[in-house]
C-alpha positions as CSV (number, residue, x, y, z in Angstrom):
1,M,20.8,-28.3,11.9
2,N,24.1,-30.2,12.0
3,R,25.3,-31.3,15.5
4,Y,27.7,-33.4,17.5
5,D,26.6,-35.8,20.3
6,F,29.1,-35.3,23.0
7,T,27.4,-37.7,25.5
8,Q,29.0,-40.9,24.1
9,P,31.6,-42.5,26.5
10,G,35.1,-43.5,25.5
11,G,36.8,-40.1,24.9
12,F,35.6,-37.8,22.1
13,P,38.3,-37.2,19.4
14,F,38.6,-33.4,19.8
15,D,40.7,-31.8,17.0
16,Q,40.7,-28.9,14.5
17,G,38.2,-30.6,12.3
18,V,35.7,-30.7,15.2
19,M,36.2,-27.0,15.9
20,E,35.7,-26.2,12.2
21,F,32.4,-28.2,12.2
22,I,31.2,-26.3,15.3
23,Q,32.1,-23.0,13.7
24,D,30.2,-23.9,10.6
25,C,27.1,-24.7,12.7
26,I,27.4,-21.3,14.4
27,N,27.7,-19.5,11.0
28,T,24.6,-21.4,9.7
29,A,22.6,-20.3,12.8
30,A,23.9,-16.7,12.5
31,S,22.8,-16.5,8.9
32,T,19.2,-15.9,10.2
33,A,20.3,-12.4,11.1
34,A,19.8,-11.5,7.5
35,L,16.1,-11.6,8.2
36,S,16.4,-8.4,10.2
37,G,17.8,-6.4,7.3
38,S,21.2,-5.2,6.2
39,L,21.4,-2.7,9.1
40,A,19.5,-3.6,12.2
41,I,19.6,-3.3,16.0
42,L,19.0,-6.6,17.8
43,S,19.4,-5.4,21.4
44,G,20.7,-2.5,23.4
45,C,21.9,0.6,21.6
46,T,19.7,2.8,23.7
47,V,20.0,6.5,22.8
48,A,20.4,8.9,25.7
49,G,21.1,12.5,24.8
50,G,23.9,12.5,22.3
51,S,25.2,9.0,23.2
52,V,24.3,5.3,22.4
53,S,24.8,2.4,24.8
54,N,26.4,-0.9,24.1
55,G,24.3,-3.5,22.2
56,V,24.2,-6.0,19.4
57,V,23.7,-5.1,15.7
58,V,23.5,-6.7,12.3
59,I,25.6,-5.3,9.4
60,N,25.1,-7.0,6.1
61,G,24.1,-10.3,7.7
62,E,26.8,-10.4,10.3
63,I,25.9,-10.2,14.0
64,L,28.3,-7.9,15.9
65,P,28.6,-6.5,19.4
66,F,28.2,-2.7,19.3
67,I,30.6,-0.5,21.3
68,G,28.6,2.5,22.5
69,G,29.7,6.1,22.4
70,V,28.9,9.6,21.2
71,I,26.6,9.5,18.2
72,S,28.3,9.9,14.9
73,A,27.0,9.8,11.3
74,K,28.6,6.4,10.4
75,V,29.3,3.0,11.9
76,I,32.4,1.0,11.1
77,I,33.5,-2.5,11.9
78,Q,36.6,-2.8,14.0
79,E,38.6,-6.0,13.8
80,T,41.3,-7.1,16.3
81,A,43.6,-10.0,15.5
82,T,45.3,-11.9,18.2
83,A,48.1,-14.5,17.9
84,I,48.0,-17.7,20.0
85,A,51.0,-19.9,20.7
86,Y,50.5,-23.4,19.3
87,Q,51.8,-26.6,20.9
88,D,54.9,-26.5,18.7
89,G,55.7,-23.1,20.2
90,T,54.9,-21.1,17.0
91,P,52.5,-18.1,17.5
92,R,49.8,-17.9,14.9
93,T,47.2,-15.2,14.3
94,V,44.0,-17.1,14.6
95,K,41.7,-15.1,16.9
96,Y,39.7,-12.4,15.3
97,Q,37.4,-10.2,17.4
98,R,35.0,-7.9,15.4
99,A,32.8,-5.2,16.8
100,A,30.8,-2.3,15.4
101,K,31.4,1.3,16.6
102,F,30.9,4.9,15.6
103,G,33.6,6.1,13.2
104,D,34.6,6.9,9.7
105,D,37.3,4.7,8.0
106,G,36.8,6.4,4.6
107,V,35.4,3.2,3.1
108,S,32.4,2.1,5.0
109,N,29.1,3.9,4.5
110,N,26.9,2.4,7.2
111,Q,24.7,5.4,8.2
112,W,23.6,5.2,11.8
113,T,20.2,6.7,10.8
114,N,19.6,3.6,8.6
115,F,19.8,1.1,11.5
116,K,16.4,-0.3,12.2
117,R,15.2,-1.6,15.6
118,N,12.6,-4.4,16.0
119,T,9.7,-3.4,18.2
120,A,8.9,-4.9,21.6
121,E,6.1,-7.0,20.1
122,G,8.6,-9.1,18.1
123,V,8.9,-10.0,14.4
124,L,6.2,-12.7,14.4
125,A,3.7,-10.5,16.1
126,R,4.3,-7.8,13.6
127,L,3.9,-10.3,10.7
128,D,0.6,-11.4,12.2
129,R,-0.6,-7.8,12.4
130,V,0.5,-7.1,8.8
131,E,-1.2,-10.3,7.5
132,G,-4.3,-9.3,9.3
133,L,-4.3,-5.9,7.5
134,L,-3.8,-7.6,4.2
135,R,-6.5,-10.2,4.7
136,P,-9.0,-8.4,2.5
137,F,-6.7,-9.2,-0.4
138,S,-6.2,-12.9,0.4
139,G,-9.5,-13.9,-1.4
140,A,-12.0,-12.6,-3.9
141,G,-13.3,-9.1,-3.3
142,G,-10.2,-7.0,-2.4
143,M,-8.9,-4.4,-4.9
144,V,-6.9,-1.2,-4.8
145,W,-6.8,1.9,-7.1
146,W,-3.8,2.0,-9.4
147,K,-2.9,5.3,-11.1
148,G,0.1,3.9,-13.0
149,S,0.1,2.4,-16.5
150,I,-1.4,-1.0,-17.2
151,A,2.1,-2.2,-18.3
152,S,3.6,-1.2,-14.9
153,I,1.1,-3.2,-12.7
154,P,3.3,-5.0,-10.1
155,A,4.0,-8.7,-10.5
156,G,1.3,-10.8,-8.9
157,W,-1.4,-8.2,-9.5
158,R,-3.9,-7.8,-12.4
159,E,-6.5,-5.4,-13.6
160,V,-10.1,-6.0,-12.4
161,N,-11.7,-6.0,-15.8
162,E,-15.3,-6.0,-14.6
163,W,-14.7,-2.6,-12.9
164,R,-13.6,-0.8,-16.1
165,G,-15.3,2.6,-16.5
166,K,-17.1,2.4,-13.1
167,F,-17.1,4.5,-10.0
168,P,-17.3,2.8,-6.6
169,M,-20.5,3.2,-4.7
170,H,-21.1,2.3,-1.1
171,A,-24.1,0.1,-0.5
172,K,-27.0,1.9,1.1
173,A,-28.2,1.2,4.6
174,P,-30.7,-1.7,4.9
175,N,-34.3,-1.0,6.0
176,G,-35.9,-2.5,9.1
177,D,-36.1,-5.9,7.5
178,G,-32.4,-5.9,6.7
179,V,-33.0,-5.4,2.9
180,R,-31.1,-2.8,1.0
181,P,-32.9,-0.7,-1.6
182,D,-32.9,-2.1,-5.1
183,G,-29.8,-1.3,-7.1
184,F,-27.8,-0.3,-4.0
185,D,-26.8,-3.7,-2.6
186,V,-23.2,-5.1,-2.8
187,G,-22.6,-6.4,-6.3
188,D,-25.3,-4.2,-8.0
189,T,-24.4,-2.0,-10.9
190,G,-26.0,1.1,-12.4
191,G,-25.6,4.6,-13.6
192,A,-24.9,6.1,-17.1
193,E,-22.4,8.5,-18.7
194,T,-25.1,10.7,-20.2
195,H,-28.8,11.5,-19.6
196,T,-31.7,13.0,-21.6
197,L,-34.1,15.1,-19.6
198,T,-37.7,13.8,-19.5
199,K,-40.7,16.1,-19.4
200,E,-41.1,15.6,-15.7
201,E,-37.5,16.6,-15.1
202,I,-37.8,20.0,-16.9
203,P,-38.2,22.8,-14.3
204,E,-41.3,24.9,-14.3
205,F,-41.1,28.3,-16.0
206,K,-43.6,31.1,-17.2
207,I,-44.1,32.9,-20.5
208,N,-45.8,36.3,-20.7
209,V,-48.3,36.4,-23.7
210,A,-50.4,39.4,-24.6
211,T,-54.1,39.0,-23.6
212,T,-55.5,41.6,-26.0
213,G,-54.9,42.6,-29.6
214,Y,-52.6,40.8,-31.8
215,A,-49.5,39.0,-30.6
216,N,-46.6,37.8,-32.7
217,I,-45.9,34.5,-31.1
218,Q,-42.9,32.5,-32.2
219,G,-43.9,29.4,-34.1
220,A,-47.6,30.5,-34.5
221,G,-47.4,33.8,-36.4
222,E,-49.8,36.7,-35.6
223,K,-52.9,35.4,-33.8
224,L,-55.7,37.2,-32.1
225,V,-55.5,36.7,-28.4
226,G,-58.1,37.5,-25.8
227,H,-60.2,39.7,-28.2
228,A,-63.9,40.1,-27.4
229,N,-64.7,38.9,-31.0
230,T,-62.9,35.5,-30.4
231,P,-63.8,34.5,-26.8
232,N,-63.5,30.9,-27.7
233,A,-60.3,31.0,-29.7
234,P,-58.3,27.7,-29.5
235,D,-55.1,27.6,-27.4
236,I,-52.0,28.4,-29.2
237,Q,-49.2,25.8,-29.0
238,I,-45.9,27.5,-28.3
239,T,-42.4,25.9,-28.6
240,V,-39.9,27.7,-26.4
241,N,-36.2,27.6,-27.2
242,A,-36.6,24.5,-29.3
243,G,-33.5,22.2,-29.2
244,G,-32.4,18.8,-30.4
245,G,-33.2,17.0,-27.1
246,A,-29.7,15.3,-27.1
247,A,-28.4,13.6,-24.0
248,H,-25.9,15.6,-22.0
249,P,-22.8,14.3,-20.1
250,I,-23.2,13.9,-16.3
251,L,-19.7,12.9,-15.4
252,N,-17.8,15.0,-12.9
253,P,-14.2,16.0,-13.6
254,Y,-12.2,12.8,-13.4
255,G,-8.8,11.2,-13.7
256,V,-8.4,7.7,-15.2
257,G,-6.7,4.8,-13.6
258,C,-7.8,1.3,-12.9
259,W,-8.6,-1.1,-10.1
260,I,-6.2,-4.0,-9.5
261,E,-6.4,-7.2,-7.4
262,P,-3.8,-9.8,-6.4
263,I,-3.6,-13.0,-8.3
264,P,-4.3,-15.6,-5.5
265,E,-2.1,-18.4,-6.8
266,F,0.9,-16.0,-7.2
267,F,1.2,-15.5,-3.4
268,N,0.5,-19.1,-2.3
């Protein structure tokens, strides 16, 4: 930051140019107020009942004292100009005092409800907390679900291609040796969209077949069953509800989106 060294001996040449330099330094330092937002409370402005105490606020990057009073919807900037007599005897309006206060000038639209206050922990502490919450995305492994279109993925983010068409599955708990079951450790993949039932997966069921006389059995025609003349008749093979054996879908009702991840080099 620019500065003067007033410690040198010999009489410092104090003039209007010096004052302008000092004021420029102050304006440069005050520009940091923009970091707090367009409408912010730096100190004071305590609400008690229907009133607000004095304080300091920021309005569009300008630091201003706030004159407290009864709460109103809008905040305006009040400027008071003062003339000062110069050495030549001429009064000139050169002193301008600005302050924020409740009011409505018909032009300003600084809504009181939009003024934001920094918390007691401070901006840097809040940033540390936010950065900690975002740490899972600072390296490989972090991703979030995106329900918008591919074309509208935010700048600095990209689709995680290897997760296309997959549901997330939490890893199973490890056994006593600290090993997770096969197929259920982090990074494993599995599953299918369809499945064909095997013989072992078909549920048990019963068919009533006549044990005497003739029975018309589907797929076998009329065969003598359980007759005394044919005690050793061979078993009759029966096909029940014969189908095509096609695979069936096993997906639950779903909505399609995609997983996205930050592009590391974008945020460096």
